[in-house]
MDTraj code that builds the backbone (N, CA, C; nanometers):
import mdtraj as md
import numpy as np

residues = "UNK UNK UNK UNK UNK UNK UNK UNK UNK UNK UNK UNK UNK UNK UNK UNK UNK UNK UNK UNK UNK UNK UNK UNK UNK UNK UNK UNK UNK UNK UNK UNK UNK UNK UNK UNK UNK UNK UNK UNK UNK UNK UNK UNK UNK UNK UNK UNK UNK UNK UNK UNK UNK UNK UNK UNK UNK UNK UNK UNK UNK UNK".split()
xyz = np.array([
    [-2.4181, 0.5577, 4.9809],
    [-2.2869, 0.5891, 4.9272],
    [-2.2168, 0.4621, 4.8796],
    [-2.2318, 0.3505, 4.9539],
    [-2.1694, 0.2254, 4.9127],
    [-2.2266, 0.1779, 4.7800],
    [-2.3555, 0.1943, 4.7613],
    [-2.4180, 0.1522, 4.6367],
    [-2.3591, 0.2297, 4.5192],
    [-2.3368, 0.3571, 4.5353],
    [-2.2797, 0.4386, 4.4300],
    [-2.1390, 0.3910, 4.3946],
    [-2.0607, 0.3561, 4.4952],
    [-1.9254, 0.3075, 4.4698],
    [-1.9281, 0.1758, 4.3926],
    [-2.0169, 0.0865, 4.4278],
    [-2.0276, -0.0407, 4.3562],
    [-2.0704, -0.0166, 4.2116],
    [-2.1618, 0.0757, 4.1908],
    [-2.2059, 0.1076, 4.0560],
    [-2.0907, 0.1636, 3.9746],
    [-2.0103, 0.2499, 4.0364],
    [-1.8949, 0.3058, 3.9665],
    [-1.7971, 0.1958, 3.9262],
    [-1.7755, 0.1004, 4.0149],
    [-1.6829, -0.0092, 3.9854],
    [-1.7384, -0.0944, 3.8716],
    [-1.8661, -0.1223, 3.8741],
    [-1.9262, -0.2021, 3.7676],
    [-1.9191, -0.1303, 3.6335],
    [-1.9421, -0.0011, 3.6345],
    [-1.9309, 0.0737, 3.5104],
    [-1.7872, 0.0707, 3.4592],
    [-1.6939, 0.0832, 3.5493],
    [-1.5534, 0.0785, 3.5106],
    [-1.5182, -0.0594, 3.4560],
    [-1.5643, -0.1638, 3.5227],
    [-1.5389, -0.2997, 3.4740],
    [-1.6040, -0.3224, 3.3384],
    [-1.7263, -0.2730, 3.3236],
    [-1.7960, -0.2891, 3.1964],
    [-1.7230, -0.2134, 3.0863],
    [-1.6766, -0.0948, 3.1175],
    [-1.6020, -0.0174, 3.0190],
    [-1.4714, -0.0871, 2.9828],
    [-1.4049, -0.1419, 3.0830],
    [-1.2801, -0.2141, 3.0574],
    [-1.3046, -0.3359, 2.9692],
    [-1.4108, -0.4100, 2.9961],
    [-1.4445, -0.5260, 2.9131],
    [-1.4763, -0.4832, 2.7703],
    [-1.5502, -0.3726, 2.7575],
    [-1.5861, -0.3239, 2.6249],
    [-1.4611, -0.2831, 2.5472],
    [-1.3726, -0.2106, 2.6110],
    [-1.2503, -0.1674, 2.5439],
    [-1.1622, -0.2859, 2.5063],
    [-1.1541, -0.3837, 2.5951],
    [-1.0757, -0.5035, 2.5669],
    [-1.1357, -0.5805, 2.4495],
    [-1.2667, -0.5920, 2.4468],
    [-1.3329, -0.6619, 2.3365],
    [-1.3109, -0.5882, 2.2053],
    [-1.3179, -0.4559, 2.2086],
    [-1.2932, -0.3779, 2.0872],
    [-1.1495, -0.3963, 2.0384],
    [-1.0547, -0.4031, 2.1306],
    [-0.9152, -0.4246, 2.0923],
    [-0.8966, -0.5625, 2.0301],
    [-0.9596, -0.6632, 2.0872],
    [-0.9513, -0.7991, 2.0329],
    [-1.0142, -0.8047, 1.8945],
    [-1.1320, -0.7435, 1.8793],
    [-1.1989, -0.7424, 1.7493],
    [-1.1136, -0.6720, 1.6443],
    [-1.0547, -0.5614, 1.6836],
    [-0.9701, -0.4857, 1.5911],
    [-0.8499, -0.5682, 1.5469],
    [-0.7896, -0.6391, 1.6403],
    [-0.6738, -0.7221, 1.6089],
    [-0.7131, -0.8371, 1.5157],
    [-0.8292, -0.8961, 1.5398],
    [-0.8757, -1.0058, 1.4543],
    [-0.9085, -0.9552, 1.3146],
    [-0.9681, -0.8366, 1.3051],
    [-0.9975, -0.7790, 1.1742],
    [-0.8680, -0.7532, 1.0981],
    [-0.7651, -0.7042, 1.1663],
    [-0.6367, -0.6775, 1.1026],
    [-0.5767, -0.8067, 1.0488],
    [-0.5813, -0.9124, 1.1295],
    [-0.5270, -1.0416, 1.0864],
    [-0.6056, -1.0961, 0.9677],
    [-0.7366, -1.0798, 0.9708],
    [-0.8208, -1.1264, 0.8601],
    [-0.7914, -1.0463, 0.7338],
    [-0.7760, -0.9149, 0.7476],
    [-0.7437, -0.8309, 0.6316],
    [-0.6105, -0.8723, 0.5698],
    [-0.5114, -0.9001, 0.6530],
    [-0.3803, -0.9420, 0.6019],
    [-0.3903, -1.0769, 0.5312],
    [-0.4690, -1.1690, 0.5866],
    [-0.4843, -1.3010, 0.5254],
    [-0.5536, -1.2902, 0.3898],
    [-0.6552, -1.2056, 0.3817],
    [-0.7259, -1.1867, 0.2548],
    [-0.6332, -1.1215, 0.1526],
    [-0.5561, -1.0227, 0.1955],
    [-0.4617, -0.9568, 0.1045],
    [-0.3601, -1.0581, 0.0511],
    [-0.3093, -1.1423, 0.1392],
    [-0.2123, -1.2443, 0.0992],
    [-0.2755, -1.3419, -0.0006],
    [-0.3985, -1.3792, 0.0235],
    [-0.4692, -1.4697, -0.0671],
    [-0.4855, -1.4067, -0.2050],
    [-0.5254, -1.2799, -0.2101],
    [-0.5409, -1.2124, -0.3384],
    [-0.4075, -1.1977, -0.4104],
    [-0.3010, -1.1758, -0.3369],
    [-0.1690, -1.1673, -0.3991],
    [-0.1295, -1.3004, -0.4609],
    [-0.1598, -1.4100, -0.3930],
    [-0.1305, -1.5427, -0.4487],
    [-0.2114, -1.5684, -0.5751],
    [-0.3396, -1.5327, -0.5710],
    [-0.4250, -1.5524, -0.6874],
    [-0.3760, -1.4663, -0.8041],
    [-0.3403, -1.3421, -0.7753],
    [-0.2911, -1.2520, -0.8808],
    [-0.1603, -1.3043, -0.9400],
    [-0.0721, -1.3558, -0.8563],
    [0.0553, -1.4073, -0.9074],
    [0.0338, -1.5334, -0.9906],
    [-0.0713, -1.6074, -0.9639],
    [-0.1024, -1.7266, -1.0417],
    [-0.1389, -1.6889, -1.1854],
    [-0.2118, -1.5774, -1.2007],
    [-0.2555, -1.5345, -1.3325],
    [-0.1534, -1.4451, -1.4030],
    [-0.0532, -1.4002, -1.3303],
    [0.0479, -1.3132, -1.3895],
    [0.1455, -1.3986, -1.4708],
    [0.1735, -1.3540, -1.5927],
    [0.2659, -1.4276, -1.6789],
    [0.4088, -1.4032, -1.6335],
    [0.4958, -1.5021, -1.6438],
    [0.6366, -1.4815, -1.6099],
    [0.6986, -1.3767, -1.7008],
    [0.7955, -1.3020, -1.6489],
    [0.8578, -1.1927, -1.7239],
    [0.9217, -1.2413, -1.8533],
    [0.9884, -1.3547, -1.8531],
    [1.0543, -1.4062, -1.9726],
    [0.9568, -1.4329, -2.0849],
    [0.8454, -1.4911, -2.0525],
    [0.7465, -1.5228, -2.1527],
    [0.6822, -1.3959, -2.2094],
    [0.6637, -1.2949, -2.1283],
    [0.6036, -1.1708, -2.1757],
    [0.6952, -1.1035, -2.2767],
    [0.8250, -1.0954, -2.2473],
    [0.9165, -1.0287, -2.3403],
    [0.9283, -1.1056, -2.4710],
    [0.9247, -1.2392, -2.4681],
    [0.9301, -1.3175, -2.5901],
    [0.8054, -1.2975, -2.6740],
    [0.6928, -1.2903, -2.6075],
    [0.5669, -1.2694, -2.6784],
    [0.5668, -1.1338, -2.7475],
    [0.6194, -1.0327, -2.6800],
    [0.6236, -0.8991, -2.7382],
    [0.7151, -0.8969, -2.8598],
    [0.8289, -0.9630, -2.8516],
    [0.9234, -0.9642, -2.9652],
    [0.8628, -1.0362, -3.0860],
    [0.7936, -1.1464, -3.0646],
    [0.7393, -1.2203, -3.1773],
    [0.6205, -1.1462, -3.2379],
    [0.5554, -1.0615, -3.1597],
    [0.4411, -0.9866, -3.2125],
    [0.4854, -0.8762, -3.3062],
    [0.6092, -0.8285, -3.2929],
    [0.6561, -0.7180, -3.3795],
    [0.7178, -0.7767, -3.4971],
])
top = md.Topology()
chain = top.add_chain()
for i, resn in enumerate(residues, 1):
    res = top.add_residue(resn, chain, resSeq=i)
    for name in ("N", "CA", "C"):
        top.add_atom(name, md.element.get_by_symbol(name[0]), res)
traj = md.Trajectory(xyz[None], top)
C-alpha cells in the first residue's frame, strides 16, 4: 500500500511539472509571437510612405 501511495505522489509531481512546463512554454511562445509581430510592424512602417507624400504624389499624377 505504501508503494502505491508513493507512485501516486510521483505521478502527481510529474503531472505538476508537465503542466508547469507547458505553461512556461506557452508564455514564452506568446512573448515570441508578440516580438515577431512588433518587428514586422516596424519593418512595414519603414516601407510605408508618409501620408503627406502620398497625397502630393496623387495630386501631381492627375
